All heavy atoms as TSV, in Angstrom:
chain	resi	resn	atom	element	x	y	z
A	1	MET	N	N	-229.223	-28.414	-181.891
A	1	MET	CA	C	-227.984	-29.233	-181.817
A	1	MET	C	C	-227.942	-29.760	-180.434
A	1	MET	O	O	-228.169	-29.118	-179.395
A	1	MET	CB	C	-226.838	-28.291	-182.064
A	1	MET	CG	C	-225.465	-29.053	-181.938
A	1	MET	SD	S	-223.974	-28.124	-182.230
A	1	MET	CE	C	-224.253	-27.521	-183.867
A	2	LYS	N	N	-227.536	-30.987	-180.324
A	2	LYS	CA	C	-227.304	-31.683	-179.064
A	2	LYS	C	C	-225.908	-31.579	-178.593
A	2	LYS	O	O	-224.984	-31.335	-179.416
A	2	LYS	CB	C	-227.746	-33.136	-179.191
A	2	LYS	CG	C	-229.223	-33.224	-179.486
A	2	LYS	CD	C	-229.684	-34.647	-179.435
A	2	LYS	CE	C	-231.194	-34.593	-179.815
A	2	LYS	NZ	N	-231.808	-35.926	-179.553
A	3	ILE	N	N	-225.634	-31.792	-177.303
A	3	ILE	CA	C	-224.394	-31.621	-176.701
A	3	ILE	C	C	-223.281	-32.490	-177.382
A	3	ILE	O	O	-222.200	-32.116	-177.560
A	3	ILE	CB	C	-224.420	-31.813	-175.183
A	3	ILE	CG1	C	-223.066	-31.448	-174.535
A	3	ILE	CG2	C	-224.742	-33.202	-174.802
A	3	ILE	CD1	C	-223.143	-30.232	-173.752
A	4	GLY	N	N	-223.733	-33.781	-177.616
A	4	GLY	CA	C	-222.746	-34.739	-178.256
A	4	GLY	C	C	-222.329	-34.207	-179.630
A	4	GLY	O	O	-221.096	-34.314	-179.915
A	5	GLU	N	N	-223.242	-33.694	-180.362
A	5	GLU	CA	C	-222.949	-33.206	-181.723
A	5	GLU	C	C	-221.927	-31.944	-181.623
A	5	GLU	O	O	-220.966	-31.835	-182.343
A	5	GLU	CB	C	-224.123	-32.640	-182.432
A	5	GLU	CG	C	-225.120	-33.737	-182.863
A	5	GLU	CD	C	-226.382	-33.105	-183.465
A	5	GLU	OE1	O	-226.424	-32.805	-184.652
A	5	GLU	OE2	O	-227.351	-32.931	-182.651
A	6	TYR	N	N	-222.181	-31.154	-180.670
A	6	TYR	CA	C	-221.382	-29.934	-180.413
A	6	TYR	C	C	-219.931	-30.411	-180.051
A	6	TYR	O	O	-218.991	-29.884	-180.679
A	6	TYR	CB	C	-221.961	-29.119	-179.362
A	6	TYR	CG	C	-221.274	-27.742	-179.150
A	6	TYR	CD1	C	-221.585	-26.682	-179.986
A	6	TYR	CD2	C	-220.254	-27.600	-178.177
A	6	TYR	CE1	C	-220.888	-25.474	-179.872
A	6	TYR	CE2	C	-219.623	-26.336	-178.072
A	6	TYR	CZ	C	-219.920	-25.293	-178.883
A	6	TYR	OH	O	-219.269	-24.148	-178.806
A	7	ILE	N	N	-219.757	-31.337	-179.204
A	7	ILE	CA	C	-218.482	-31.768	-178.784
A	7	ILE	C	C	-217.742	-32.393	-179.889
A	7	ILE	O	O	-216.572	-32.172	-180.177
A	7	ILE	CB	C	-218.610	-32.733	-177.544
A	7	ILE	CG1	C	-219.012	-31.998	-176.271
A	7	ILE	CG2	C	-217.244	-33.521	-177.301
A	7	ILE	CD1	C	-219.383	-32.849	-175.107
A	8	SER	N	N	-218.460	-33.161	-180.688
A	8	SER	CA	C	-217.858	-33.781	-181.910
A	8	SER	C	C	-217.378	-32.722	-182.901
A	8	SER	O	O	-216.270	-32.890	-183.472
A	8	SER	CB	C	-218.846	-34.765	-182.575
A	8	SER	OG	O	-219.115	-35.811	-181.820
A	9	GLN	N	N	-218.146	-31.716	-183.030
A	9	GLN	CA	C	-217.761	-30.638	-183.965
A	9	GLN	C	C	-216.498	-29.911	-183.443
A	9	GLN	O	O	-215.610	-29.574	-184.231
A	9	GLN	CB	C	-218.892	-29.614	-184.150
A	9	GLN	CG	C	-220.006	-30.091	-185.052
A	9	GLN	CD	C	-221.082	-29.020	-185.241
A	9	GLN	OE1	O	-221.096	-27.969	-184.672
A	9	GLN	NE2	N	-222.005	-29.384	-186.066
A	10	VAL	N	N	-216.444	-29.624	-182.107
A	10	VAL	CA	C	-215.289	-28.982	-181.555
A	10	VAL	C	C	-214.068	-29.851	-181.710
A	10	VAL	O	O	-212.958	-29.406	-182.088
A	10	VAL	CB	C	-215.555	-28.526	-180.120
A	10	VAL	CG1	C	-214.251	-28.076	-179.440
A	10	VAL	CG2	C	-216.693	-27.516	-179.979
A	11	LEU	N	N	-214.186	-31.142	-181.383
A	11	LEU	CA	C	-213.030	-32.039	-181.573
A	11	LEU	C	C	-212.530	-31.974	-183.023
A	11	LEU	O	O	-211.370	-31.845	-183.288
A	11	LEU	CB	C	-213.465	-33.520	-181.270
A	11	LEU	CG	C	-213.558	-33.852	-179.798
A	11	LEU	CD1	C	-214.243	-35.209	-179.643
A	11	LEU	CD2	C	-212.180	-33.906	-179.164
A	12	GLU	N	N	-213.437	-32.057	-184.029
A	12	GLU	CA	C	-213.065	-32.061	-185.357
A	12	GLU	C	C	-212.431	-30.748	-185.776
A	12	GLU	O	O	-211.328	-30.779	-186.435
A	12	GLU	CB	C	-214.256	-32.324	-186.285
A	12	GLU	CG	C	-213.966	-32.436	-187.764
A	12	GLU	CD	C	-215.151	-32.730	-188.586
A	12	GLU	OE1	O	-216.103	-33.391	-188.071
A	12	GLU	OE2	O	-215.182	-32.276	-189.804
A	13	SER	N	N	-212.959	-29.589	-185.275
A	13	SER	CA	C	-212.344	-28.336	-185.666
A	13	SER	C	C	-211.022	-28.069	-185.064
A	13	SER	O	O	-210.209	-27.349	-185.623
A	13	SER	CB	C	-213.328	-27.152	-185.139
A	13	SER	OG	O	-213.230	-27.060	-183.759
A	14	GLN	N	N	-210.709	-28.864	-183.944
A	14	GLN	CA	C	-209.410	-28.787	-183.315
A	14	GLN	C	C	-208.479	-29.817	-183.792
A	14	GLN	O	O	-207.249	-29.927	-183.385
A	14	GLN	CB	C	-209.551	-28.838	-181.818
A	14	GLN	CG	C	-210.250	-27.647	-181.172
A	14	GLN	CD	C	-210.366	-27.726	-179.680
A	14	GLN	OE1	O	-209.804	-28.635	-179.033
A	14	GLN	NE2	N	-210.961	-26.768	-179.088
A	15	GLY	N	N	-208.900	-30.723	-184.667
A	15	GLY	CA	C	-208.077	-31.830	-185.247
A	15	GLY	C	C	-207.747	-32.849	-184.208
A	15	GLY	O	O	-206.732	-33.506	-184.288
A	16	ARG	N	N	-208.686	-33.009	-183.258
A	16	ARG	CA	C	-208.508	-34.033	-182.231
A	16	ARG	C	C	-209.558	-35.175	-182.501
A	16	ARG	O	O	-210.492	-35.048	-183.225
A	16	ARG	CB	C	-208.750	-33.427	-180.889
A	16	ARG	CG	C	-207.740	-32.348	-180.586
A	16	ARG	CD	C	-208.039	-31.753	-179.193
A	16	ARG	NE	N	-207.283	-30.579	-179.060
A	16	ARG	CZ	C	-206.361	-30.394	-178.145
A	16	ARG	NH1	N	-206.001	-31.326	-177.335
A	16	ARG	NH2	N	-205.695	-29.271	-178.066
A	17	ARG	N	N	-209.280	-36.280	-181.859
A	17	ARG	CA	C	-210.160	-37.434	-181.980
A	17	ARG	C	C	-210.772	-37.805	-180.620
A	17	ARG	O	O	-210.282	-37.399	-179.646
A	17	ARG	CB	C	-209.354	-38.634	-182.550
A	17	ARG	CG	C	-208.834	-38.422	-183.890
A	17	ARG	CD	C	-207.980	-39.604	-184.378
A	17	ARG	NE	N	-207.556	-39.380	-185.739
A	17	ARG	CZ	C	-208.070	-39.951	-186.770
A	17	ARG	NH1	N	-209.025	-40.852	-186.597
A	17	ARG	NH2	N	-207.592	-39.737	-188.011
A	18	GLN	N	N	-211.855	-38.624	-180.669
A	18	GLN	CA	C	-212.485	-39.034	-179.490
A	18	GLN	C	C	-211.449	-39.861	-178.636
A	18	GLN	O	O	-211.521	-39.761	-177.427
A	18	GLN	CB	C	-213.680	-39.915	-179.808
A	18	GLN	CG	C	-214.832	-39.098	-180.187
A	18	GLN	CD	C	-216.139	-39.994	-180.383
A	18	GLN	OE1	O	-216.166	-41.088	-179.882
A	18	GLN	NE2	N	-217.121	-39.402	-180.877
A	19	LYS	N	N	-210.573	-40.559	-179.266
A	19	LYS	CA	C	-209.596	-41.382	-178.553
A	19	LYS	C	C	-208.779	-40.436	-177.572
A	19	LYS	O	O	-208.574	-40.795	-176.451
A	19	LYS	CB	C	-208.666	-42.102	-179.503
A	19	LYS	CG	C	-207.660	-42.941	-178.825
A	19	LYS	CD	C	-206.826	-43.698	-179.823
A	19	LYS	CE	C	-205.763	-44.597	-179.084
A	19	LYS	NZ	N	-204.932	-45.336	-179.931
A	20	TRP	N	N	-208.321	-39.335	-178.162
A	20	TRP	CA	C	-207.531	-38.353	-177.311
A	20	TRP	C	C	-208.343	-37.902	-176.143
A	20	TRP	O	O	-207.890	-37.837	-175.024
A	20	TRP	CB	C	-207.142	-37.167	-178.185
A	20	TRP	CG	C	-206.452	-36.073	-177.393
A	20	TRP	CD1	C	-205.136	-36.067	-177.103
A	20	TRP	CD2	C	-207.087	-34.995	-176.816
A	20	TRP	NE1	N	-204.882	-34.930	-176.261
A	20	TRP	CE2	C	-205.985	-34.277	-176.132
A	20	TRP	CE3	C	-208.335	-34.467	-176.764
A	20	TRP	CZ2	C	-206.296	-33.069	-175.382
A	20	TRP	CZ3	C	-208.573	-33.270	-176.069
A	20	TRP	CH2	C	-207.572	-32.629	-175.395
A	21	LEU	N	N	-209.647	-37.475	-176.356
A	21	LEU	CA	C	-210.407	-36.995	-175.285
A	21	LEU	C	C	-210.713	-38.107	-174.285
A	21	LEU	O	O	-210.692	-37.809	-173.071
A	21	LEU	CB	C	-211.729	-36.459	-175.896
A	21	LEU	CG	C	-212.692	-35.797	-174.867
A	21	LEU	CD1	C	-212.053	-34.592	-174.170
A	21	LEU	CD2	C	-213.982	-35.245	-175.586
A	22	ALA	N	N	-210.932	-39.320	-174.748
A	22	ALA	CA	C	-211.200	-40.354	-173.805
A	22	ALA	C	C	-209.951	-40.584	-172.915
A	22	ALA	O	O	-210.129	-40.811	-171.684
A	22	ALA	CB	C	-211.539	-41.649	-174.572
A	23	GLU	N	N	-208.774	-40.532	-173.458
A	23	GLU	CA	C	-207.550	-40.660	-172.692
A	23	GLU	C	C	-207.442	-39.615	-171.652
A	23	GLU	O	O	-207.086	-39.860	-170.534
A	23	GLU	CB	C	-206.385	-40.740	-173.636
A	23	GLU	CG	C	-206.184	-41.932	-174.502
A	23	GLU	CD	C	-205.159	-41.874	-175.526
A	23	GLU	OE1	O	-204.560	-40.736	-175.704
A	23	GLU	OE2	O	-204.878	-42.881	-176.210
A	24	GLN	N	N	-207.719	-38.432	-172.035
A	24	GLN	CA	C	-207.661	-37.234	-171.082
A	24	GLN	C	C	-208.662	-37.482	-169.957
A	24	GLN	O	O	-208.396	-37.001	-168.823
A	24	GLN	CB	C	-207.972	-35.958	-171.833
A	24	GLN	CG	C	-207.066	-35.569	-172.996
A	24	GLN	CD	C	-205.564	-35.651	-172.585
A	24	GLN	OE1	O	-205.124	-34.965	-171.679
A	24	GLN	NE2	N	-204.787	-36.477	-173.318
A	25	LEU	N	N	-209.867	-37.979	-170.287
A	25	LEU	CA	C	-210.867	-38.242	-169.233
A	25	LEU	C	C	-210.649	-39.501	-168.492
A	25	LEU	O	O	-211.462	-39.812	-167.514
A	25	LEU	CB	C	-212.237	-38.212	-169.915
A	25	LEU	CG	C	-212.651	-36.884	-170.563
A	25	LEU	CD1	C	-213.965	-37.063	-171.377
A	25	LEU	CD2	C	-212.831	-35.839	-169.510
A	26	ASN	N	N	-209.655	-40.305	-168.955
A	26	ASN	CA	C	-209.444	-41.557	-168.256
A	26	ASN	C	C	-210.539	-42.545	-168.351
A	26	ASN	O	O	-210.941	-43.228	-167.376
A	26	ASN	CB	C	-208.948	-41.386	-166.878
A	26	ASN	CG	C	-208.127	-42.580	-166.325
A	26	ASN	OD1	O	-207.501	-43.300	-167.113
A	26	ASN	ND2	N	-208.196	-42.752	-165.008
A	27	ILE	N	N	-211.285	-42.640	-169.513
A	27	ILE	CA	C	-212.314	-43.591	-169.807
A	27	ILE	C	C	-211.990	-44.193	-171.173
A	27	ILE	O	O	-211.210	-43.669	-171.880
A	27	ILE	CB	C	-213.724	-42.905	-169.779
A	27	ILE	CG1	C	-213.863	-41.844	-170.895
A	27	ILE	CG2	C	-214.044	-42.301	-168.447
A	27	ILE	CD1	C	-215.204	-41.217	-170.983
A	28	SER	N	N	-212.722	-45.249	-171.467
A	28	SER	CA	C	-212.483	-45.968	-172.701
A	28	SER	C	C	-213.092	-45.157	-173.824
A	28	SER	O	O	-213.981	-44.408	-173.675
A	28	SER	CB	C	-213.107	-47.378	-172.694
A	28	SER	OG	O	-214.454	-47.262	-172.725
A	29	GLU	N	N	-212.542	-45.289	-175.043
A	29	GLU	CA	C	-213.061	-44.699	-176.214
A	29	GLU	C	C	-214.476	-45.111	-176.471
A	29	GLU	O	O	-215.344	-44.286	-176.870
A	29	GLU	CB	C	-212.202	-44.969	-177.424
A	29	GLU	CG	C	-212.482	-44.218	-178.604
A	29	GLU	CD	C	-211.514	-44.494	-179.773
A	29	GLU	OE1	O	-210.639	-45.212	-179.646
A	29	GLU	OE2	O	-211.832	-43.878	-180.894
A	30	ALA	N	N	-214.804	-46.423	-176.197
A	30	ALA	CA	C	-216.152	-46.873	-176.433
A	30	ALA	C	C	-217.056	-46.219	-175.458
A	30	ALA	O	O	-218.243	-45.862	-175.881
A	30	ALA	CB	C	-216.196	-48.320	-176.219
A	31	LYS	N	N	-216.744	-45.999	-174.259
A	31	LYS	CA	C	-217.607	-45.304	-173.254
A	31	LYS	C	C	-217.875	-43.864	-173.640
A	31	LYS	O	O	-218.939	-43.333	-173.597
A	31	LYS	CB	C	-217.066	-45.407	-171.917
A	31	LYS	CG	C	-217.940	-44.843	-170.781
A	31	LYS	CD	C	-217.610	-45.434	-169.425
A	31	LYS	CE	C	-218.663	-45.008	-168.469
A	31	LYS	NZ	N	-219.378	-45.975	-167.834
A	32	LEU	N	N	-216.835	-43.230	-174.106
A	32	LEU	CA	C	-216.954	-41.843	-174.491
A	32	LEU	C	C	-217.827	-41.784	-175.782
A	32	LEU	O	O	-218.695	-40.907	-175.764
A	32	LEU	CB	C	-215.614	-41.158	-174.799
A	32	LEU	CG	C	-215.662	-39.704	-175.343
A	32	LEU	CD1	C	-216.321	-38.809	-174.287
A	32	LEU	CD2	C	-214.329	-39.229	-175.769
A	33	SER	N	N	-217.657	-42.647	-176.681
A	33	SER	CA	C	-218.453	-42.617	-177.914
A	33	SER	C	C	-219.956	-42.839	-177.541
A	33	SER	O	O	-220.802	-42.157	-177.978
A	33	SER	CB	C	-218.020	-43.775	-178.870
A	33	SER	OG	O	-218.754	-43.814	-180.019
A	34	TYR	N	N	-220.295	-43.750	-176.582
A	34	TYR	CA	C	-221.596	-43.955	-176.113
A	34	TYR	C	C	-222.149	-42.661	-175.538
A	34	TYR	O	O	-223.287	-42.272	-175.856
A	34	TYR	CB	C	-221.658	-45.083	-175.069
A	34	TYR	CG	C	-222.997	-45.242	-174.479
A	34	TYR	CD1	C	-224.017	-45.977	-175.069
A	34	TYR	CD2	C	-223.350	-44.602	-173.297
A	34	TYR	CE1	C	-225.244	-46.081	-174.523
A	34	TYR	CE2	C	-224.582	-44.682	-172.707
A	34	TYR	CZ	C	-225.557	-45.474	-173.363
A	34	TYR	OH	O	-226.806	-45.545	-172.856
A	35	LYS	N	N	-221.381	-42.007	-174.660
A	35	LYS	CA	C	-221.826	-40.861	-174.006
A	35	LYS	C	C	-222.145	-39.790	-175.027
A	35	LYS	O	O	-223.169	-39.065	-174.895
A	35	LYS	CB	C	-220.836	-40.340	-172.915
A	35	LYS	CG	C	-220.733	-41.168	-171.738
A	35	LYS	CD	C	-219.616	-40.746	-170.820
A	35	LYS	CE	C	-219.547	-41.486	-169.559
A	35	LYS	NZ	N	-220.571	-41.195	-168.585
A	36	ILE	N	N	-221.295	-39.596	-175.999
A	36	ILE	CA	C	-221.436	-38.602	-177.041
A	36	ILE	C	C	-222.685	-38.896	-177.903
A	36	ILE	O	O	-223.505	-38.064	-178.133
A	36	ILE	CB	C	-220.209	-38.358	-177.880
A	36	ILE	CG1	C	-219.186	-37.627	-177.031
A	36	ILE	CG2	C	-220.472	-37.627	-179.166
A	36	ILE	CD1	C	-217.843	-37.496	-177.673
A	37	ASN	N	N	-222.839	-40.119	-178.303
A	37	ASN	CA	C	-223.941	-40.521	-179.159
A	37	ASN	C	C	-225.253	-40.462	-178.520
A	37	ASN	O	O	-226.280	-40.300	-179.197
A	37	ASN	CB	C	-223.652	-41.889	-179.838
A	37	ASN	CG	C	-222.482	-41.886	-180.751
A	37	ASN	OD1	O	-222.212	-40.834	-181.450
A	37	ASN	ND2	N	-221.818	-43.000	-180.912
A	38	ASN	N	N	-225.295	-40.697	-177.169
A	38	ASN	CA	C	-226.612	-40.730	-176.494
A	38	ASN	C	C	-226.752	-39.502	-175.586
A	38	ASN	O	O	-227.674	-39.517	-174.780
A	38	ASN	CB	C	-226.581	-42.006	-175.647
A	38	ASN	CG	C	-226.603	-43.230	-176.566
A	38	ASN	OD1	O	-227.648	-43.528	-177.104
A	38	ASN	ND2	N	-225.526	-43.939	-176.597
A	39	ASN	N	N	-225.930	-38.523	-175.746
A	39	ASN	CA	C	-226.051	-37.268	-174.986
A	39	ASN	C	C	-226.108	-37.609	-173.457
A	39	ASN	O	O	-226.908	-37.091	-172.752
A	39	ASN	CB	C	-227.213	-36.451	-175.432
A	39	ASN	CG	C	-227.045	-36.025	-176.822
A	39	ASN	OD1	O	-226.055	-35.344	-177.176
A	39	ASN	ND2	N	-227.950	-36.374	-177.689
A	40	ALA	N	N	-225.213	-38.484	-173.059
A	40	ALA	CA	C	-225.248	-38.949	-171.684
A	40	ALA	C	C	-224.080	-38.450	-170.854
A	40	ALA	O	O	-223.453	-39.193	-170.111
A	40	ALA	CB	C	-225.277	-40.514	-171.642
A	41	ILE	N	N	-223.737	-37.228	-171.036
A	41	ILE	CA	C	-222.571	-36.630	-170.467
A	41	ILE	C	C	-222.976	-35.969	-169.087
A	41	ILE	O	O	-223.929	-35.112	-169.159
A	41	ILE	CB	C	-221.878	-35.625	-171.406
A	41	ILE	CG1	C	-221.432	-36.317	-172.723
A	41	ILE	CG2	C	-220.739	-34.895	-170.712
A	41	ILE	CD1	C	-221.047	-35.475	-173.832
A	42	LYS	N	N	-222.321	-36.335	-168.054
A	42	LYS	CA	C	-222.676	-35.798	-166.700
A	42	LYS	C	C	-222.024	-34.320	-166.625
A	42	LYS	O	O	-221.148	-33.999	-167.364
A	42	LYS	CB	C	-222.114	-36.627	-165.589
A	42	LYS	CG	C	-222.710	-37.999	-165.564
A	42	LYS	CD	C	-222.182	-38.759	-164.423
A	42	LYS	CE	C	-221.937	-40.133	-164.688
A	42	LYS	NZ	N	-221.243	-40.833	-163.607
A	43	ALA	N	N	-222.585	-33.646	-165.733
A	43	ALA	CA	C	-222.109	-32.211	-165.480
A	43	ALA	C	C	-220.647	-32.157	-165.202
A	43	ALA	O	O	-219.958	-31.281	-165.753
A	43	ALA	CB	C	-222.944	-31.567	-164.376
A	44	ASP	N	N	-220.089	-32.993	-164.348
A	44	ASP	CA	C	-218.694	-32.939	-164.022
A	44	ASP	C	C	-217.824	-33.263	-165.277
A	44	ASP	O	O	-216.781	-32.722	-165.422
A	44	ASP	CB	C	-218.348	-33.801	-162.772
A	44	ASP	CG	C	-218.612	-35.310	-163.044
A	44	ASP	OD1	O	-219.590	-35.643	-163.741
A	44	ASP	OD2	O	-217.827	-36.112	-162.502
A	45	GLU	N	N	-218.357	-34.216	-166.057
A	45	GLU	CA	C	-217.649	-34.607	-167.309
A	45	GLU	C	C	-217.581	-33.434	-168.283
A	45	GLU	O	O	-216.641	-33.149	-168.970
A	45	GLU	CB	C	-218.243	-35.825	-167.972
A	45	GLU	CG	C	-218.116	-37.068	-167.090
A	45	GLU	CD	C	-218.931	-38.234	-167.582
A	45	GLU	OE1	O	-219.989	-37.978	-168.195
A	45	GLU	OE2	O	-218.562	-39.361	-167.367
A	46	LEU	N	N	-218.716	-32.763	-168.360
A	46	LEU	CA	C	-218.893	-31.559	-169.279
A	46	LEU	C	C	-217.921	-30.493	-168.859
A	46	LEU	O	O	-217.303	-29.832	-169.690
A	46	LEU	CB	C	-220.324	-31.018	-169.262
A	46	LEU	CG	C	-220.603	-29.950	-170.192
A	46	LEU	CD1	C	-220.232	-30.260	-171.643
A	46	LEU	CD2	C	-222.039	-29.506	-170.085
A	47	ILE	N	N	-217.743	-30.319	-167.554
A	47	ILE	CA	C	-216.829	-29.253	-167.109
A	47	ILE	C	C	-215.379	-29.621	-167.541
A	47	ILE	O	O	-214.623	-28.817	-168.009
A	47	ILE	CB	C	-216.961	-29.024	-165.581
A	47	ILE	CG1	C	-218.287	-28.296	-165.325
A	47	ILE	CG2	C	-215.847	-28.163	-165.045
A	47	ILE	CD1	C	-218.693	-28.308	-163.779
A	48	LYS	N	N	-215.057	-30.886	-167.323
A	48	LYS	CA	C	-213.666	-31.343	-167.685
A	48	LYS	C	C	-213.482	-31.213	-169.169
A	48	LYS	O	O	-212.424	-30.737	-169.695
A	48	LYS	CB	C	-213.493	-32.832	-167.267
A	48	LYS	CG	C	-213.337	-33.018	-165.774
A	48	LYS	CD	C	-213.208	-34.459	-165.514
A	48	LYS	CE	C	-213.239	-34.773	-164.021
A	48	LYS	NZ	N	-213.276	-36.211	-163.675
A	49	ILE	N	N	-214.479	-31.641	-170.006
A	49	ILE	CA	C	-214.451	-31.539	-171.432
A	49	ILE	C	C	-214.280	-30.127	-171.925
A	49	ILE	O	O	-213.513	-29.751	-172.756
A	49	ILE	CB	C	-215.677	-32.194	-172.107
A	49	ILE	CG1	C	-215.599	-33.692	-171.883
A	49	ILE	CG2	C	-215.666	-31.878	-173.596
A	49	ILE	CD1	C	-216.891	-34.454	-172.273
A	50	SER	N	N	-215.051	-29.211	-171.247
A	50	SER	CA	C	-215.036	-27.791	-171.630
A	50	SER	C	C	-213.581	-27.194	-171.427
A	50	SER	O	O	-213.099	-26.395	-172.157
A	50	SER	CB	C	-216.059	-27.018	-170.883
A	50	SER	OG	O	-215.769	-26.840	-169.520
A	51	LYS	N	N	-212.947	-27.612	-170.220
A	51	LYS	CA	C	-211.562	-27.194	-170.039
A	51	LYS	C	C	-210.616	-27.720	-170.999
A	51	LYS	O	O	-209.722	-26.991	-171.447
A	51	LYS	CB	C	-211.141	-27.532	-168.556
A	51	LYS	CG	C	-211.900	-26.744	-167.483
A	51	LYS	CD	C	-211.483	-27.192	-166.110
A	51	LYS	CE	C	-212.285	-26.346	-165.048
A	51	LYS	NZ	N	-211.870	-26.825	-163.707
A	52	LEU	N	N	-210.758	-29.012	-171.276
A	52	LEU	CA	C	-209.810	-29.647	-172.270
A	52	LEU	C	C	-209.889	-29.085	-173.653
A	52	LEU	O	O	-208.881	-28.919	-174.407
A	52	LEU	CB	C	-210.054	-31.122	-172.267
A	52	LEU	CG	C	-209.593	-31.918	-171.061
A	52	LEU	CD1	C	-210.294	-33.319	-171.101
A	52	LEU	CD2	C	-208.094	-32.025	-170.984
A	53	LEU	N	N	-211.140	-28.778	-174.063
A	53	LEU	CA	C	-211.381	-28.276	-175.426
A	53	LEU	C	C	-211.527	-26.724	-175.549
A	53	LEU	O	O	-211.854	-26.165	-176.564
A	53	LEU	CB	C	-212.612	-28.937	-176.034
A	53	LEU	CG	C	-212.554	-30.484	-176.148
A	53	LEU	CD1	C	-213.804	-31.065	-176.735
A	53	LEU	CD2	C	-211.357	-30.865	-176.999
A	54	ASN	N	N	-211.407	-26.099	-174.299
A	54	ASN	CA	C	-211.502	-24.676	-174.258
A	54	ASN	C	C	-212.817	-24.134	-174.795
A	54	ASN	O	O	-213.014	-23.223	-175.599
A	54	ASN	CB	C	-210.322	-23.969	-175.076
A	54	ASN	CG	C	-210.201	-22.515	-174.746
A	54	ASN	OD1	O	-210.550	-22.097	-173.605
A	54	ASN	ND2	N	-209.745	-21.708	-175.650
A	55	ILE	N	N	-213.840	-24.813	-174.263
A	55	ILE	CA	C	-215.294	-24.439	-174.628
A	55	ILE	C	C	-215.799	-23.523	-173.552
A	55	ILE	O	O	-215.753	-23.860	-172.382
A	55	ILE	CB	C	-216.158	-25.706	-174.686
A	55	ILE	CG1	C	-215.698	-26.675	-175.783
A	55	ILE	CG2	C	-217.624	-25.315	-174.853
A	55	ILE	CD1	C	-216.362	-28.013	-175.775
A	56	ASN	N	N	-216.326	-22.396	-173.991
A	56	ASN	CA	C	-217.039	-21.496	-173.044
A	56	ASN	C	C	-218.472	-22.044	-172.797
A	56	ASN	O	O	-219.237	-22.169	-173.672
A	56	ASN	CB	C	-217.083	-20.089	-173.702
A	56	ASN	CG	C	-217.707	-19.087	-172.886
A	56	ASN	OD1	O	-218.784	-19.333	-172.227
A	56	ASN	ND2	N	-217.137	-17.901	-172.839
A	57	LEU	N	N	-218.701	-22.358	-171.537
A	57	LEU	CA	C	-220.011	-22.996	-171.251
A	57	LEU	C	C	-221.158	-22.036	-171.470
A	57	LEU	O	O	-222.275	-22.463	-171.824
A	57	LEU	CB	C	-219.950	-23.449	-169.770
A	57	LEU	CG	C	-219.121	-24.687	-169.529
A	57	LEU	CD1	C	-219.094	-25.067	-168.050
A	57	LEU	CD2	C	-219.457	-25.854	-170.387
A	58	ASN	N	N	-220.997	-20.685	-171.307
A	58	ASN	CA	C	-222.073	-19.795	-171.620
A	58	ASN	C	C	-222.360	-19.799	-173.176
A	58	ASN	O	O	-223.565	-19.738	-173.604
A	58	ASN	CB	C	-221.702	-18.413	-171.201
A	58	ASN	CG	C	-221.748	-18.239	-169.682
A	58	ASN	OD1	O	-222.638	-18.843	-169.055
A	58	ASN	ND2	N	-220.818	-17.422	-169.150
A	59	LYS	N	N	-221.385	-19.873	-173.980
A	59	LYS	CA	C	-221.539	-19.912	-175.449
A	59	LYS	C	C	-222.257	-21.242	-175.765
A	59	LYS	O	O	-223.084	-21.349	-176.609
A	59	LYS	CB	C	-220.224	-19.792	-176.178
A	59	LYS	CG	C	-220.379	-19.802	-177.643
A	59	LYS	CD	C	-219.004	-19.725	-178.403
A	59	LYS	CE	C	-219.282	-19.847	-179.810
A	59	LYS	NZ	N	-218.037	-20.039	-180.616
A	60	LEU	N	N	-221.823	-22.345	-175.148
A	60	LEU	CA	C	-222.384	-23.626	-175.340
A	60	LEU	C	C	-223.892	-23.631	-175.034
A	60	LEU	O	O	-224.674	-24.118	-175.815
A	60	LEU	CB	C	-221.653	-24.676	-174.477
A	60	LEU	CG	C	-222.301	-26.092	-174.441
A	60	LEU	CD1	C	-222.263	-26.707	-175.889
A	60	LEU	CD2	C	-221.546	-26.986	-173.461
A	61	LYS	N	N	-224.276	-22.977	-173.970
A	61	LYS	CA	C	-225.608	-22.907	-173.547
A	61	LYS	C	C	-226.434	-22.233	-174.671
A	61	LYS	O	O	-227.580	-22.621	-174.973
A	61	LYS	CB	C	-225.781	-22.145	-172.242
A	61	LYS	CG	C	-227.118	-22.102	-171.641
A	61	LYS	CD	C	-227.140	-21.552	-170.225
A	61	LYS	CE	C	-227.071	-20.063	-170.295
A	61	LYS	NZ	N	-227.249	-19.408	-169.049
A	62	GLU	N	N	-225.916	-21.202	-175.262
A	62	GLU	CA	C	-226.582	-20.498	-176.346
A	62	GLU	C	C	-226.676	-21.325	-177.562
A	62	GLU	O	O	-227.692	-21.236	-178.267
A	62	GLU	CB	C	-225.790	-19.172	-176.704
A	62	GLU	CG	C	-225.892	-18.153	-175.564
A	62	GLU	CD	C	-224.945	-16.985	-175.811
A	62	GLU	OE1	O	-224.390	-16.854	-176.909
A	62	GLU	OE2	O	-224.879	-16.150	-174.908
A	63	GLU	N	N	-225.733	-22.166	-177.868
A	63	GLU	CA	C	-225.674	-22.997	-179.088
A	63	GLU	C	C	-226.719	-24.112	-178.936
A	63	GLU	O	O	-227.376	-24.585	-179.925
A	63	GLU	CB	C	-224.294	-23.619	-179.276
A	63	GLU	CG	C	-223.251	-22.663	-179.615
A	63	GLU	CD	C	-223.331	-22.116	-181.027
A	63	GLU	OE1	O	-223.806	-22.879	-181.891
A	63	GLU	OE2	O	-222.861	-20.987	-181.204
A	64	LEU	N	N	-227.009	-24.555	-177.735
A	64	LEU	CA	C	-227.893	-25.653	-177.539
A	64	LEU	C	C	-229.286	-25.110	-177.401
A	64	LEU	O	O	-230.254	-25.544	-177.515
A	64	LEU	CB	C	-227.562	-26.528	-176.290
A	64	LEU	CG	C	-226.141	-27.123	-176.352
A	64	LEU	CD1	C	-225.848	-27.877	-175.035
A	64	LEU	CD2	C	-225.937	-28.013	-177.543
């Protein structure tokens, strides 16, 4: 599984949308969609996303 897929699954399981996450990250929904679809998420963005979605990075590492 790739990081973008994992984030999409977590969003879905929490009943959230990419639009919500994009707003929290202060980026456009289109830019977030690109990053998720192309696994182009930077480390600092991943840390912010993990805090917003309550993702344990150690667990994430095991999943990937």
